[in-house]
N, C-alpha and C positions, 0 to 999 in steps of 0.2 A: 502494501499501500503505500504510494507517493504522496508527498504534499500538493502534487499538480493534479491526482487523481480525486483528492480530496475537495480541490479547488472546484472542480469542472461539477461534482457531484452536489457544493452547495450551490453555483448558480444555477445550475437544472432544478434544484428546489427552488430556489428565489423566483425565477422566471417562469417554469412550466414547462421549458422546452429543451431540447438540445439545441436548435436554432439561436434561440435567443441567448443561452448562455455561451455558445460560440462567440456572438457579436459581442458581450460583454469581454469574454477573456481575450478578443483578438486574434482566435483561432478559426478554423473552421468546423462545419460541424460535423464533419466526419472524423475529426480531432476528439471532439467530446464524445463521440459515441464510442468510440475506440477507448478513450480512457476509462468510461466508464464500464464496459464490456470487459478490459481486463481485470477492473475491482471484483465485478461478477463473477469472474473467471478463479481468481484469483481465491475467493473464499466460498466459490461454489453455489453462489445464491444470488437469484436478482435484487436488486434494489429498488427499483423504478416497476410500477407495470406500466405497459407499454399499449394498453389495448383503448384507452380514452382520448380524447384530442388534448388533455393536458397531463404531464405526466405525476402519476399518484405513489406516494413512497408504499413499499412493502413493510412487514414487520422489520426485515432486515434494515431495509434503509431507514425506517423511525427508529432503531435501534444505534444505527450509526451517525444518525444526524448531531445531537449533541457531543458528542466524541470530535465529529469533523469540525464543529464549529469549534469549539473547544483549539483543536490543535493547529486550525487556521490563524486563530487570534493570537495565539501564543507566538508561532511564526511571524505574524505581522509586528507583532509587538519586540521580538528579539529584531528583527528588520529596522525598524523604528529606533530602536536604544543604540544600535550600530551607526547610524546614520546620525544622531542626534551628536555621537561620543566625535564621530570622524568632523561632523561642523562645527563642535565646541557649541551646540546648542542645547546641550544637555549631560547627562554621567555624572560622574564622580571623579574627582580629583584628588590622591591620596598621598602622602607624602609624610617622611620623617623629619625631624629637626631636632638638633642638638640641643641639649638644655638652656645653654646660655647664647640662644639663638638670638635673643632681643638686643645684645651687645651688638651685634653686626648688623643693626638695624634689618631683622628679618621680623620685627614682630608687626608691621605693616605687610607682611607679603598677602596674608589673607584679600587684604583691602585692595591693593592694586592687580590681583588677579581678578577681585568680582568687578572690579571698575571694566575690565577689557571682556571678563567673559561673566555677564551677570545671572547665566541660566545654568552654570556649571556648578554642583554644591563641591565642596571643599572640604577633607576630610584631614587636618595636621595633627599629625602625632609626636607632641616635645616630649622627650625619654633621652635619658644618658646614651652617648653612642653607641654603648654594649648592646643595650635593648634596640632601637634605632636599627642597628645590623640586624638584628635577628628578628626582627619583625619583617625586614625585607626579603632576607634572606626565605623566611617560611611564607613569603608570599600575600599576608597583611599587608602591606604596605609597598607600592609600587616601588619607591626611590626616598632617598634619605641624603641626608647631611649629618656628615660624623667626625669625630676628631679620630684623627688616627695614632695607636694602631689598632685594630678592631679584629677579629679573629674573619677572614674573607675567602671562608669556603665557597665557593658559587656566584661569587660577588664579581661583577665589575666595579673597580674602584677608582677614580678619576680624581687624585689631588688636585685642590683650587687656591688655597691660600693657605700661609704660614703666619700664624701670630707668635710673637715671644712670651715665653712664663717668665714670669719676677716673681722675685721675694718681697713682701709685702709685711712691712712694721712701723710701729710708731715710736721706736728708737732709733737715734740717729745712727749711732753705733753701728748697729745691725746691717744699715743698709747704706754704709759709708764705702763700701766697695763690693764688688761681683762676690757672691756666695759660692761656696766649693758644696758638693752633695755632703762632704764631713760635716761642714758647718750647719748646713740642713739638718743633717741627724743630730746635733749636740741642741739646738733649738729647742724650743715651746711650741710644737707647730700642732696648728688647728686646721685641720684639711675638711672639706666637706664633699658632698657624693657618698655619703657613708654609709647608704644601701647599697652601694656596688661597689666599694674599698676598694681594694687592690685590682680588680678588673676593671676599675675606670681608667680611659686611654693614657692622660696626663699622670696618673700614677703609677701606671704602668711604666714608663719610662724613668720614674724615680727612681722605682724597686730596682729595676736593671741596672742603673746607676750605680745605686747602695750596693748592689751585690757586687759589681767590679769593683768598687771602691772599698768592701770587707767590713760596711758599715751598714747597720741597720736602722730603718725609719720607724719611728713608733707614735704616732701622734697621740699628744694629750687630748685634744678635744675631738672630735668627730661630728660634724652637722649635717644636713642634708644640700643646703644653700650656701651658694657662695655669698651672699648678700648677710646672712647668719656669721659666716666666720668673718668677715670685714668689720661687722659691729662688734665682735670679740673682739679684735685688735685695735679696734677704737680706742675698747674699754682697757688695752694692757695688758690682757688676759695673756696674748702670747702671739704669734705670727702665723703668717699663710702663705701660699703663692696665686698668683692670680694670673690671667691673660693680659695683654696691654690692651685688649677691647673695655675689658672690664676695669683696669685701672684708670684709662681715660675716661670712665663714665660716673656719671652722677650719683652711682652709688658706693663708688669710694671713696669713705670720708675724707676730706682735706687733710686730717692728722697723718693718713696712712701714707707713706712713702714707699716708692719702689726701688728695687735694683734688679737687673740680670745677672744669672746665670755664670760663673765662671766659662764654665763650658755650655755655650749658649743652650736652652731648651726651647722647643718650640712646638705649640699645637698646630698638627697639620690638619685643615678641615678639607672631606673631598667628598665628592658627590659618589653614592653607591645604588647600585640594581644590580637584581639577579645575570648573573653573566649570560642566559639565552636569552632572555625575553626583551621583547621588544614595547616599550612604553604604553600606555594608551595617549591618545590624541592629547586628552587632556591633563594626564599626568605628567606627558611630557612638556606641555607649555608650561605649569606651574614649575616643572623642574628648571626650565630655563629663566623663568623669573626669578626663582634663589638663586642662581648662578651669578645673573647682572645685577643681581641687589647686592650680592657678597662680595663680586670683584668692585664695584664701584664704591661699597664701603672701602675696601684696601686700596683706593688709588686715592682716597681724600687725607 
């Protein structure tokens, strides 16, 4: 049973004749008759009584009718959905954003995309890079921005921007010169992204450096958000690390000063998507806009 056979069947029901059905479908009357005949032969039962002037459904035809209507409606709906996505007049754009996206001027991403494509729904997932990468790999989100390194099995990774990570403190002598990894290990360290701990990409870099230097990093306080860490630093409780984008933002208290690491440390922001998957038009455009906004920020 094919979709074309079901369409011919429905048009014959609606118009009452194979000739009228053929006109509606833009094919010959013989073609409609052949489609219906093959449908009947396949199931060994007629769907129309052909003795009267107007086609009349048999018991089999009556049983088939609601299923044919649902099947054709579903196919037409699927066609419309795909056409809407192709033309960006519908569909859903899904995209993952790194936790601190707002510091890279990405907080306006939804507004800018909506201005250009008001009929496309948007689903933005804001998580730690570890989970953004996992969501993309699982297919829950089509693409996303992450901080490297991440577990990239099955992912296509495109680095876009490097942002230097600095040591932050309110004590002048602690930021008088670049900080070594040994100096970091000796500090009263306040770290954020507590839930992800040492799986967080920036922390992973620090842990690798500490291991090579033969020292151990043990934070005194762990909190979930960078703003909370900066608030504690502002009160003189300890020191933290922040990216340059965060340090230059209004969230960084005036009393908090920063200094780079002796061996420069960077957050590399990258676009990730599944290795063998083509993005939907809506998600592709959202991805392009996110990249443009990110790169525009890096040039200012």
